[in-house]
C-alpha positions as protocol buffer text, in pm:
chain_id: "A"
residue {
  index: 1
  type: MET
  ca { x: 4959 y: 1714 z: -7747 }
}
residue {
  index: 2
  type: PRO
  ca { x: 4947 y: 2027 z: -7964 }
}
residue {
  index: 3
  type: GLN
  ca { x: 4969 y: 2355 z: -7778 }
}
residue {
  index: 4
  type: LYS
  ca { x: 4992 y: 2714 z: -7898 }
}
residue {
  index: 5
  type: LEU
  ca { x: 5028 y: 3052 z: -7733 }
}
residue {
  index: 6
  type: LEU
  ca { x: 4804 y: 3318 z: -7888 }
}
residue {
  index: 7
  type: SER
  ca { x: 4865 y: 3689 z: -7829 }
}
residue {
  index: 8
  type: PHE
  ca { x: 4604 y: 3964 z: -7851 }
}
residue {
  index: 9
  type: ALA
  ca { x: 4615 y: 4340 z: -7802 }
}
residue {
  index: 10
  type: THR
  ca { x: 4293 y: 4458 z: -7643 }
}
residue {
  index: 11
  type: GLY
  ca { x: 4155 y: 4806 z: -7682 }
}
residue {
  index: 12
  type: GLY
  ca { x: 4025 y: 4836 z: -7328 }
}
residue {
  index: 13
  type: ARG
  ca { x: 3731 y: 4698 z: -7138 }
}
residue {
  index: 14
  type: GLY
  ca { x: 3509 y: 4474 z: -7351 }
}
residue {
  index: 15
  type: THR
  ca { x: 3496 y: 4149 z: -7543 }
}
residue {
  index: 16
  type: MET
  ca { x: 3698 y: 4022 z: -7838 }
}
residue {
  index: 17
  type: ASP
  ca { x: 3580 y: 3727 z: -8049 }
}
residue {
  index: 18
  type: ILE
  ca { x: 3867 y: 3476 z: -8062 }
}
residue {
  index: 19
  type: THR
  ca { x: 3665 y: 3180 z: -8192 }
}
residue {
  index: 20
  type: GLY
  ca { x: 3844 y: 3177 z: -8527 }
}
residue {
  index: 21
  type: ASP
  ca { x: 4188 y: 3186 z: -8364 }
}
residue {
  index: 22
  type: VAL
  ca { x: 4105 y: 2896 z: -8132 }
}
residue {
  index: 23
  type: ALA
  ca { x: 3940 y: 2701 z: -8416 }
}
residue {
  index: 24
  type: ALA
  ca { x: 4256 y: 2744 z: -8626 }
}
residue {
  index: 25
  type: VAL
  ca { x: 4467 y: 2585 z: -8351 }
}
residue {
  index: 26
  type: VAL
  ca { x: 4224 y: 2292 z: -8338 }
}
residue {
  index: 27
  type: ALA
  ca { x: 4234 y: 2251 z: -8717 }
}
residue {
  index: 28
  type: ASP
  ca { x: 4615 y: 2259 z: -8720 }
}
residue {
  index: 29
  type: ALA
  ca { x: 4630 y: 1999 z: -8440 }
}
residue {
  index: 30
  type: GLY
  ca { x: 4487 y: 1727 z: -8662 }
}
residue {
  index: 31
  type: VAL
  ca { x: 4279 y: 1584 z: -8375 }
}
residue {
  index: 32
  type: ALA
  ca { x: 3954 y: 1423 z: -8491 }
}
residue {
  index: 33
  type: THR
  ca { x: 3794 y: 1373 z: -8147 }
}
residue {
  index: 34
  type: GLY
  ca { x: 3916 y: 1526 z: -7824 }
}
residue {
  index: 35
  type: LEU
  ca { x: 3918 y: 1835 z: -7609 }
}
residue {
  index: 36
  type: CYS
  ca { x: 4040 y: 2190 z: -7651 }
}
residue {
  index: 37
  type: HIS
  ca { x: 4149 y: 2366 z: -7333 }
}
residue {
  index: 38
  type: VAL
  ca { x: 4173 y: 2747 z: -7354 }
}
residue {
  index: 39
  type: PHE
  ca { x: 4349 y: 2933 z: -7070 }
}
residue {
  index: 40
  type: CYS
  ca { x: 4395 y: 3306 z: -7010 }
}
residue {
  index: 41
  type: ARG
  ca { x: 4732 y: 3389 z: -6848 }
}
residue {
  index: 42
  type: HIS
  ca { x: 4608 y: 3704 z: -6672 }
}
residue {
  index: 43
  type: THR
  ca { x: 4419 y: 3796 z: -6356 }
}
residue {
  index: 44
  type: SER
  ca { x: 4240 y: 4097 z: -6504 }
}
residue {
  index: 45
  type: ALA
  ca { x: 4104 y: 3938 z: -6823 }
}
residue {
  index: 46
  type: SER
  ca { x: 3896 y: 3626 z: -6873 }
}
residue {
  index: 47
  type: LEU
  ca { x: 3737 y: 3390 z: -7121 }
}
residue {
  index: 48
  type: MET
  ca { x: 3375 y: 3309 z: -7190 }
}
residue {
  index: 49
  type: ILE
  ca { x: 3143 y: 3131 z: -7426 }
}
residue {
  index: 50
  type: CYS
  ca { x: 2870 y: 3374 z: -7522 }
}
residue {
  index: 51
  type: GLU
  ca { x: 2604 y: 3460 z: -7779 }
}
residue {
  index: 52
  type: ASN
  ca { x: 2782 y: 3536 z: -8106 }
}
residue {
  index: 53
  type: ALA
  ca { x: 2498 y: 3677 z: -8318 }
}
residue {
  index: 54
  type: ASP
  ca { x: 2374 y: 3974 z: -8116 }
}
residue {
  index: 55
  type: PRO
  ca { x: 2638 y: 4204 z: -7962 }
}
residue {
  index: 56
  type: ASP
  ca { x: 2370 y: 4346 z: -7730 }
}
residue {
  index: 57
  type: VAL
  ca { x: 2414 y: 4034 z: -7514 }
}
residue {
  index: 58
  type: ARG
  ca { x: 2777 y: 4124 z: -7442 }
}
residue {
  index: 59
  type: ALA
  ca { x: 2689 y: 4493 z: -7394 }
}
residue {
  index: 60
  type: ASP
  ca { x: 2419 y: 4396 z: -7143 }
}
residue {
  index: 61
  type: LEU
  ca { x: 2667 y: 4174 z: -6960 }
}
residue {
  index: 62
  type: GLU
  ca { x: 2915 y: 4463 z: -6940 }
}
residue {
  index: 63
  type: ARG
  ca { x: 2647 y: 4695 z: -6800 }
}
residue {
  index: 64
  type: TRP
  ca { x: 2549 y: 4434 z: -6542 }
}
residue {
  index: 65
  type: LEU
  ca { x: 2911 y: 4381 z: -6434 }
}
residue {
  index: 66
  type: ALA
  ca { x: 2967 y: 4759 z: -6414 }
}
residue {
  index: 67
  type: ASP
  ca { x: 2680 y: 4778 z: -6165 }
}
residue {
  index: 68
  type: ALA
  ca { x: 2778 y: 4464 z: -5973 }
}
residue {
  index: 69
  type: VAL
  ca { x: 3154 y: 4540 z: -5959 }
}
residue {
  index: 70
  type: PRO
  ca { x: 3200 y: 4917 z: -5990 }
}
residue {
  index: 71
  type: ASP
  ca { x: 3534 y: 5087 z: -6045 }
}
residue {
  index: 72
  type: GLY
  ca { x: 3672 y: 5282 z: -5751 }
}
residue {
  index: 73
  type: ASP
  ca { x: 3452 y: 5121 z: -5484 }
}
residue {
  index: 74
  type: PRO
  ca { x: 3586 y: 5250 z: -5150 }
}
residue {
  index: 75
  type: ARG
  ca { x: 3568 y: 4897 z: -5004 }
}
residue {
  index: 76
  type: TYR
  ca { x: 3859 y: 4786 z: -5227 }
}
residue {
  index: 77
  type: VAL
  ca { x: 4195 y: 4798 z: -5053 }
}
residue {
  index: 78
  type: HIS
  ca { x: 4392 y: 4676 z: -5358 }
}
residue {
  index: 79
  type: GLN
  ca { x: 4423 y: 4971 z: -5599 }
}
residue {
  index: 80
  type: SER
  ca { x: 4791 y: 4957 z: -5693 }
}
residue {
  index: 81
  type: GLU
  ca { x: 4718 y: 4991 z: -6065 }
}
residue {
  index: 82
  type: GLY
  ca { x: 4422 y: 5227 z: -6046 }
}
residue {
  index: 83
  type: PRO
  ca { x: 4050 y: 5226 z: -5970 }
}
residue {
  index: 84
  type: ASP
  ca { x: 3974 y: 4956 z: -6232 }
}
residue {
  index: 85
  type: ASP
  ca { x: 4236 y: 4712 z: -6097 }
}
residue {
  index: 86
  type: MET
  ca { x: 4046 y: 4532 z: -5820 }
}
residue {
  index: 87
  type: PRO
  ca { x: 3719 y: 4529 z: -6018 }
}
residue {
  index: 88
  type: ALA
  ca { x: 3909 y: 4363 z: -6305 }
}
residue {
  index: 89
  type: HIS
  ca { x: 4031 y: 4088 z: -6071 }
}
residue {
  index: 90
  type: ILE
  ca { x: 3679 y: 4028 z: -5938 }
}
residue {
  index: 91
  type: ARG
  ca { x: 3532 y: 4025 z: -6289 }
}
residue {
  index: 92
  type: SER
  ca { x: 3787 y: 3768 z: -6411 }
}
residue {
  index: 93
  type: ILE
  ca { x: 3713 y: 3542 z: -6114 }
}
residue {
  index: 94
  type: LEU
  ca { x: 3339 y: 3567 z: -6180 }
}
residue {
  index: 95
  type: THR
  ca { x: 3365 y: 3498 z: -6553 }
}
residue {
  index: 96
  type: GLY
  ca { x: 3653 y: 3245 z: -6546 }
}
residue {
  index: 97
  type: MET
  ca { x: 4000 y: 3210 z: -6694 }
}
residue {
  index: 98
  type: SER
  ca { x: 3967 y: 2876 z: -6871 }
}
residue {
  index: 99
  type: LEU
  ca { x: 3731 y: 2686 z: -7097 }
}
residue {
  index: 100
  type: MET
  ca { x: 3711 y: 2320 z: -7198 }
}
residue {
  index: 101
  type: LEU
  ca { x: 3558 y: 2270 z: -7543 }
}
residue {
  index: 102
  type: PRO
  ca { x: 3477 y: 1948 z: -7729 }
}
residue {
  index: 103
  type: VAL
  ca { x: 3649 y: 1867 z: -8058 }
}
residue {
  index: 104
  type: THR
  ca { x: 3440 y: 1660 z: -8300 }
}
residue {
  index: 105
  type: ASP
  ca { x: 3539 y: 1567 z: -8654 }
}
residue {
  index: 106
  type: GLY
  ca { x: 3846 y: 1792 z: -8623 }
}
residue {
  index: 107
  type: ARG
  ca { x: 3647 y: 2106 z: -8533 }
}
residue {
  index: 108
  type: LEU
  ca { x: 3529 y: 2291 z: -8225 }
}
residue {
  index: 109
  type: ASN
  ca { x: 3186 y: 2154 z: -8137 }
}
residue {
  index: 110
  type: LEU
  ca { x: 3017 y: 2481 z: -8038 }
}
residue {
  index: 111
  type: GLY
  ca { x: 2646 y: 2549 z: -8056 }
}
residue {
  index: 112
  type: THR
  ca { x: 2500 y: 2752 z: -8341 }
}
residue {
  index: 113
  type: TRP
  ca { x: 2497 y: 3082 z: -8150 }
}
residue {
  index: 114
  type: GLN
  ca { x: 2812 y: 3030 z: -7940 }
}
residue {
  index: 115
  type: GLY
  ca { x: 3145 y: 3207 z: -7972 }
}
residue {
  index: 116
  type: VAL
  ca { x: 3465 y: 3211 z: -7765 }
}
residue {
  index: 117
  type: TYR
  ca { x: 3551 y: 3555 z: -7628 }
}
residue {
  index: 118
  type: LEU
  ca { x: 3847 y: 3712 z: -7456 }
}
residue {
  index: 119
  type: TYR
  ca { x: 3698 y: 3953 z: -7203 }
}
residue {
  index: 120
  type: GLU
  ca { x: 3921 y: 4248 z: -7113 }
}
residue {
  index: 121
  type: HIS
  ca { x: 3834 y: 4393 z: -6772 }
}
residue {
  index: 122
  type: ARG
  ca { x: 4079 y: 4685 z: -6763 }
}
residue {
  index: 123
  type: ALA
  ca { x: 4063 y: 5026 z: -6926 }
}
residue {
  index: 124
  type: GLY
  ca { x: 4323 y: 5102 z: -7191 }
}
residue {
  index: 125
  type: ARG
  ca { x: 4527 y: 4880 z: -7420 }
}
residue {
  index: 126
  type: HIS
  ca { x: 4667 y: 4553 z: -7284 }
}
residue {
  index: 127
  type: ASP
  ca { x: 4861 y: 4265 z: -7436 }
}
residue {
  index: 128
  type: ARG
  ca { x: 4701 y: 3934 z: -7344 }
}
residue {
  index: 129
  type: GLN
  ca { x: 4818 y: 3575 z: -7388 }
}
residue {
  index: 130
  type: ILE
  ca { x: 4594 y: 3274 z: -7430 }
}
residue {
  index: 131
  type: VAL
  ca { x: 4722 y: 2915 z: -7417 }
}
residue {
  index: 132
  type: VAL
  ca { x: 4530 y: 2668 z: -7636 }
}
residue {
  index: 133
  type: THR
  ca { x: 4593 y: 2296 z: -7578 }
}
residue {
  index: 134
  type: VAL
  ca { x: 4429 y: 2026 z: -7790 }
}
residue {
  index: 135
  type: THR
  ca { x: 4418 y: 1668 z: -7663 }
}
residue {
  index: 136
  type: ARG
  ca { x: 4319 y: 1357 z: -7853 }
}
residue {
  index: 137
  type: ASP
  ca { x: 4057 y: 1106 z: -7735 }
}
residue {
  index: 138
  type: GLN
  ca { x: 4258 y: 801 z: -7627 }
}
residue {
  index: 139
  type: ALA
  ca { x: 3965 y: 559 z: -7666 }
}
residue {
  index: 140
  type: GLY
  ca { x: 4006 y: 508 z: -8038 }
}
């Protein structure tokens, strides 16, 4: 079962297209039909499949999350790393830390307008690790 650890430096809150990086792991795995599991090893960043053609979709999502989970909300007790810490944890829980993607004919089987994104929920630069595991279909 091929597995690779990918590292990314984020530039602060926002999304980073990692589709090509994940697709490269799948291509290197040599698996014709199977599954690709993508896992974020952090509690203040997440993963998502999102529209890849119009960046306004991701900007709108960020604005919605900023309203729904504001920084510095006085209800948050946990603030050990600053006013964006607890909101980052909530955001990652809402958006998810893992994805399961189909592999068909040795490639990620995403829809035409889909991309895989690392979603940084903290302000400032952060080093993030993503584990990509590719499994082969055992039926054939």
